[in-house]
C-alpha positions in Angstrom: 0.1 0.0 -0.1 1.2 3.7 -0.7 2.5 5.5 2.4 0.7 8.8 3.0 4.2 10.2 1.9 5.8 8.4 -0.7 7.2 10.2 -4.2 5.7 8.6 -7.6 6.7 9.3 -10.6 4.3 8.7 -12.9 4.5 8.1 -17.1 2.6 7.2 -19.9 3.9 6.0 -23.1 2.5 8.0 -26.3 3.8 5.2 -29.6 5.0 7.5 -32.5 8.1 9.1 -30.5 5.8 10.2 -27.9 6.2 10.0 -23.9 4.3 11.1 -21.3 6.1 12.2 -18.3 3.8 13.4 -15.0 5.9 16.2 -13.4 5.8 18.7 -11.0 5.1 22.0 -10.3 5.7 24.3 -13.2 4.3 27.9 -14.3 1.3 27.7 -17.1 2.3 31.0 -18.2 3.0 29.1 -21.3 1.4 29.6 -24.6 -0.8 26.2 -24.9 0.0 26.4 -28.7 2.8 24.6 -30.1 5.9 26.3 -31.2 5.6 24.2 -34.8 2.7 23.8 -37.2 4.6 23.1 -40.3 2.7 20.0 -41.2 -0.6 20.3 -39.1 -2.3 20.5 -42.9 -1.7 16.8 -42.9 -4.4 14.7 -41.3 -2.3 11.7 -41.3 0.6 13.4 -39.5 1.6 12.0 -36.1 2.7 14.3 -33.3 5.9 14.1 -31.9 6.7 13.4 -27.9 4.3 14.4 -25.6 4.7 15.3 -22.2 2.6 16.6 -19.1 3.6 18.8 -16.6 1.8 19.7 -13.5 1.1 23.3 -12.7 -0.4 24.2 -8.8 -1.4 27.7 -8.2 0.6 28.1 -4.8 3.5 27.3 -6.9 5.8 29.6 -7.7 7.1 30.0 -11.5 10.1 28.1 -12.2 12.1 28.6 -15.1 14.2 25.3 -15.0 13.9 21.6 -13.9 11.1 20.1 -13.0 10.2 18.6 -9.5 8.9 15.3 -9.0 4.6 14.8 -8.5 4.0 13.8 -4.7 0.9 11.7 -4.5 -0.7 11.3 -1.0 -2.8 8.3 -0.6 -6.5 8.9 0.5 -7.4 5.4 1.5 -6.2 2.1 2.3 -6.4 1.5 -1.6 -3.5 2.1 -3.8 -3.9 4.9 -5.7 -4.8 4.8 -9.8 -4.4 7.2 -12.9 -6.8 7.8 -15.7 -5.1 9.7 -18.4 -7.3 10.9 -21.1 -6.8 12.4 -24.5 -9.3 14.3 -26.1 -8.8 15.2 -29.8 -10.2 17.7 -31.4 -11.1 16.7 -35.0 -11.0 20.5 -36.3 -13.8 20.7 -39.5 -15.6 17.1 -39.0 -18.6 18.5 -37.2 -20.1 14.7 -37.4 -17.5 13.7 -34.9 -16.3 16.9 -32.9 -14.0 15.4 -30.9 -12.1 11.7 -30.2 -11.1 10.1 -26.7 -8.7 8.0 -25.8 -8.6 6.7 -21.5 -6.4 4.4 -20.0 -6.7 3.8 -16.2 -3.6 2.3 -14.9 -2.8 1.3 -11.1 0.8 2.5 -9.8 3.5 0.5 -9.8 4.9 0.4 -5.9 8.0 -0.9 -6.9 8.9 1.5 -9.6 6.9 4.1 -8.4 5.9 4.9 -11.8 2.0 4.3 -13.5 2.3 3.6 -17.3 0.1 3.7 -19.9 0.2 3.0 -23.9 -1.8 5.2 -26.3 -1.2 5.0 -30.1 -1.2 7.0 -33.4 -1.6 10.4 -31.8 -2.1 12.6 -35.2 -1.7 16.3 -34.8 -4.5 18.6 -33.6 -5.9 20.3 -30.5 -5.5 18.3 -27.5 -7.0 18.3 -24.0 -5.4 16.2 -21.6 -6.6 15.2 -18.4 -5.1 13.2 -15.1 -7.2 11.8 -12.6 -6.1 10.3 -9.6 -8.3 7.9 -7.7 -7.6 7.5 -4.5 -4.7 10.0 -3.8 -3.8 13.3 -4.6 -1.3 15.9 -4.8 -1.4 18.9 -2.8 -5.2 18.2 -2.4 -5.8 18.1 -6.2 -7.0 15.0 -7.6 -8.3 15.9 -10.9 -6.2 18.0 -14.0 -6.5 19.0 -17.2 -5.2 21.5 -20.1 -5.1 21.9 -23.8 -2.3 22.2 -26.4 -2.2 22.3 -30.4 0.2 18.9 -31.0 2.8 19.4 -33.9 5.5 17.1 -35.7 9.0 17.4 -34.7 8.8 19.0 -31.5 8.8 18.4 -27.6 5.0 19.4 -27.3 4.7 19.9 -23.1 0.6 20.4 -22.5 0.6 21.8 -18.8 -2.4 20.6 -16.9 -3.4 22.2 -13.8 -6.6 21.3 -11.4 -9.6 21.8 -12.3 -11.8 24.9 -11.6 -7.7 26.4 -9.9 -9.0 29.8 -12.8 -5.3 29.3 -13.8 -4.9 30.3 -17.7 -5.0 26.2 -18.4 -8.2 25.8 -16.7 -9.9 28.8 -19.1 -8.5 27.8 -22.2 -9.4 23.8 -21.9 -13.6 24.9 -20.3 -13.5 27.6 -23.7 -12.4 24.3 -25.9 -14.6 22.1 -24.2 -17.8 24.7 -25.0 -16.7 25.1 -28.7 -16.7 21.3 -29.1 -20.2 21.6 -27.2 -21.4 24.2 -29.6 -22.0 23.6 -33.2 -21.7 27.5 -34.4 -18.5 27.9 -32.2 -17.0 24.7 -33.6 -17.5 26.0 -37.2 -14.5 28.3 -36.3 -12.2 25.7 -34.8 -8.9 25.7 -36.5 -6.1 23.4 -36.2 -4.4 26.0 -33.7 -7.2 26.1 -31.6 -5.6 26.0 -27.9 -3.9 29.3 -29.3 -6.7 30.7 -30.7 -8.3 30.4 -27.5 -5.7 32.1 -25.8 -5.6 34.5 -27.9 -9.0 35.5 -27.6 -9.0 35.1 -23.8 -6.2 37.8 -22.8 -7.8 40.1 -21.3 -9.9 38.0 -19.2 -10.9 39.4 -15.4 -9.7 35.9 -14.0 -11.4 37.3 -10.9 -15.1 37.8 -11.9 -17.7 35.5 -10.6 -18.7 35.0 -14.5 -15.1 34.3 -15.7 -15.5 31.3 -17.6 -18.5 32.4 -19.2 -16.5 35.4 -19.8 -13.8 33.7 -21.6 -16.6 31.5 -23.8 -17.9 35.3 -25.1 -14.3 36.6 -25.4 -14.0 33.9 -27.7 -17.2 33.7 -29.3 -16.6 38.2 -30.4 -13.1 37.1 -31.3 -14.8 34.9 -34.0 -17.4 36.9 -34.6 -19.8 34.7 -33.7 -23.3 35.2 -31.2 -23.5 32.2 -28.9 -25.9 30.8 -26.1 -24.8 28.0 -24.9 -27.3 24.9 -25.1 -26.3 21.4 -24.6 -29.3 19.7 -24.1 -30.5 16.1 -26.1 -34.2 16.0 -27.0 -35.2 13.8 -24.7 -37.6 13.4 -21.3 -36.4 13.3 -18.0 -35.2 10.0 -17.0 -37.3 7.8 -14.4 -36.4 8.3 -10.6 -34.9 5.6 -8.9 -37.2 3.7 -7.3 -35.0 1.3 -5.0 -33.6 3.9 -4.0 -36.7 5.7 -3.2 -37.9 2.9 -1.9 -34.8 2.2 0.4 -33.4 5.6 1.0 -36.7 7.6 1.1 -35.3 10.4 2.8 -32.8 10.9 0.4 -35.3 10.5 -2.5 -37.0 13.0 -0.6 -33.6 15.6 -0.8 -33.7 15.2 -4.1 -37.2 16.8 -4.4 -35.9 19.5 -1.9 -33.1 20.2 -3.9 -34.9 20.5 -7.4 -38.0 22.6 -5.0 -35.2 24.9 -3.3 -33.3 26.0 -6.7 -37.0 26.5 -8.7 -37.9 30.2 -9.4 -39.9 31.6 -6.7 -40.5 35.5 -6.5 -42.0 35.1 -3.0 -37.9 34.3 -1.5 -35.0 36.2 -2.4 -31.9 33.6 -3.5 -30.5 33.8 -0.3 -33.6 32.4 1.2 -34.0 29.5 -1.8 -30.6 28.7 -1.3 -30.8 28.4 2.5 -33.7 26.2 1.8 -31.3 24.1 0.2 -27.8 24.1 2.0 -29.2 21.3 4.6 -28.7 18.9 1.8 -25.2 19.6 2.0 -22.6 18.3 4.4 -20.7 20.7 6.5 -17.6 18.4 5.3 -18.3 18.7 1.8 -15.3 18.4 -0.7 -14.9 19.9 -4.3 -13.6 17.7 -7.0 -9.9 19.0 -6.3 -10.9 17.5 -3.0 -11.1 20.9 -1.0 -14.0 21.8 1.7 -16.5 23.5 -0.5 -19.8 23.6 1.9 -19.4 27.9 1.8 -18.1 28.1 -1.5 -21.1 26.2 -2.5 -23.6 28.7 -1.1 -22.0 31.7 -2.2 -21.6 30.4 -6.1 -25.6 29.3 -6.2 -26.6 32.6 -4.4 -24.8 34.4 -7.2 -26.0 32.2 -10.4 -29.4 32.7 -8.8 -29.0 36.1 -8.3 -27.8 36.8 -11.7 -30.2 34.1 -13.4 -33.7 33.1 -13.9 -34.4 29.4 -13.1 -36.2 27.9 -15.6 -35.3 24.3 -14.9 -32.7 23.0 -12.2 -33.6 19.4 -12.0 -31.8 17.0 -9.6 -32.9 12.6 -10.3 -31.5 9.5 -9.3 -31.1 7.6 -11.6 -29.1 4.8 -9.9 -27.2 3.8 -6.7 -24.8 1.9 -5.4 -24.0 1.4 -1.5 -20.4 1.1 -0.2 -21.1 0.1 3.0 -24.0 0.7 5.7 -23.5 5.0 5.8 -22.3 5.0 2.4 -24.2 5.7 -0.7 -23.2 6.5 -4.1 -26.3 8.0 -6.7 -25.9 8.6 -10.3 -27.6 12.1 -11.0 -29.4 13.5 -13.9 -28.8 17.3 -14.0 -30.6 19.4 -16.6 -30.6 23.1 -15.8 -32.2 26.0 -17.9 -31.5 29.7 -16.7 -32.2 33.2 -18.4 -30.1 36.0 -17.7 -32.3 38.7 -15.5 -33.1 42.4 -17.0 -29.8 44.4 -16.1 -27.4 41.8 -15.4 -24.6 41.7 -17.3 -21.9 39.4 -18.3 -22.4 36.0 -18.6 -24.6 34.1 -21.3 -27.8 35.0 -22.3 -29.0 31.9 -22.2 -28.1 28.4 -20.7 -29.9 25.1 -21.5 -27.4 22.2 -20.4 -27.5 18.5 -19.3 -24.5 17.4 -17.6 -23.1 14.6 -19.2 -21.7 12.1 -17.6 -23.9 11.8 -14.9 -22.6 12.8 -12.1 -22.3 10.9 -9.1 -22.8 12.2 -5.4 -22.1 10.7 -2.7 -24.4 10.2 0.1 -22.7 9.9 3.9 -25.1 9.0 6.8 -24.0 11.7 9.3 -26.2 10.9 12.5 -28.7 9.5 11.2 -29.2 12.3 8.6 -28.1 12.2 4.7 -26.4 14.4 3.7 -24.0 15.3 0.4 -20.0 15.1 1.2 -18.8 15.0 -2.3 -19.9 15.0 -6.3 -22.0 17.6 -6.4 -21.5 20.0 -9.4 -21.9 23.5 -8.4 -18.6 25.8 -10.2 -19.1 27.7 -13.6 -16.2 25.0 -14.8 -18.3 22.2 -14.2 -21.9 23.0 -15.3 -21.0 25.2 -17.9 -22.3 28.9 -16.7 
C-alpha cells in the first residue's frame, strides 16, 4: 500500500516517439499553442513526443527543472491514475472529438504508472489526469490543452480543475467550443492558441469568468452564442429502489429541485438556504478542498443573475458502498435566462450534464447529506 508520503513518478508512453511524463509544479504562463505547426495541415501526421507537466496554483513559476509530483494516498486502496486524451477533430462536425483513455495502477515497486497510446495525430488535444485514491497537494483532477505538432517536444501543461489558471480557462472554452456547433465551425487546427489569444483580457477573478471566457472567444471569431447542450429527450425515471430503501435521500432530491426553482416570494439567499441542509459541513469539491461555503456563495450568485427555468436533480441509479455511504448517479438538467439589467455571463443557458455526476451521500448521525460529487462551479455546469 502506498504510504501517505510516498513520492511517485507517473509516466505514460505515447507511441510514435511520444511519451508522457507526469512531473511536478511549473508555471502555466506558457502558450498552449505548439511552436511548430508546419505539418498541421496533414491529417495523417503523427505528433512528436508529448509530455505532461503539472502546474499548481500555490507554486511560484520556475524557469528550469521540474520537481517530482508527490501523491498522497487518501485511502487504504493503492492509487490509480486515469490518463485521458480528447482530440479535437476540427472541421468534422459529425465527430467533433475522439477520446483515448487509460486507467492504470501505480506500480509500488518502481513508483510509476504507465499507459500506452498509439498514433496520436497532429491536432488540438485536451489532456486530463485523474487520481483515484490519492491526491497531489489536495488536488486529484487536472486538465490542460495544447496544439500538438510534429518534430518537436510537445509539453502539455495541466492544472487543477477550477483553479482559474490560464490552462483551466483555455480548456473550459475548448470544451464549450466542441459542444456548440456554431463555435465549432470556427475551430481551427491551432484552437488552443486561438483561445488563449481571445481571452488575454479576461478578468480571472470575476464570478462570471468562465462564461466571460467563452464570450470573449465568441466575439473573437465574430459569433453570437447561446450555450445549449441539451438533448431532445425526456427526464429519466426516478430511482424507485432508492426511494423505497432510502426515502429520506429521495426526499432530499425533491427538496433540492424545489429549492432552486424560481420563486418570486423568496430571495435567492432564502432559496439557497433551503437547499443547503442537504450539503454536509464536510463537503469537498472536485479537487478535494472543503467547499460548503463556496457552494452557497456561488449558487446565491447564480440565482441572483439568472432566472431559473429548470434546475433538476433526479437520482437514476445508486450503489451502496457501506452502511453509511451511498453513491447516487444523478441526472442534472439546468435551463436559465439572464435577468434584465445583469451584465456578463450568457443570455441563456440550457444544459444536461454528461456524464451523469455521482453524488456521495453519507449518513451523519441519522441524516443523509452530500459529501462530494455535486457540480456547482461554472467550470462544471457551463455557466
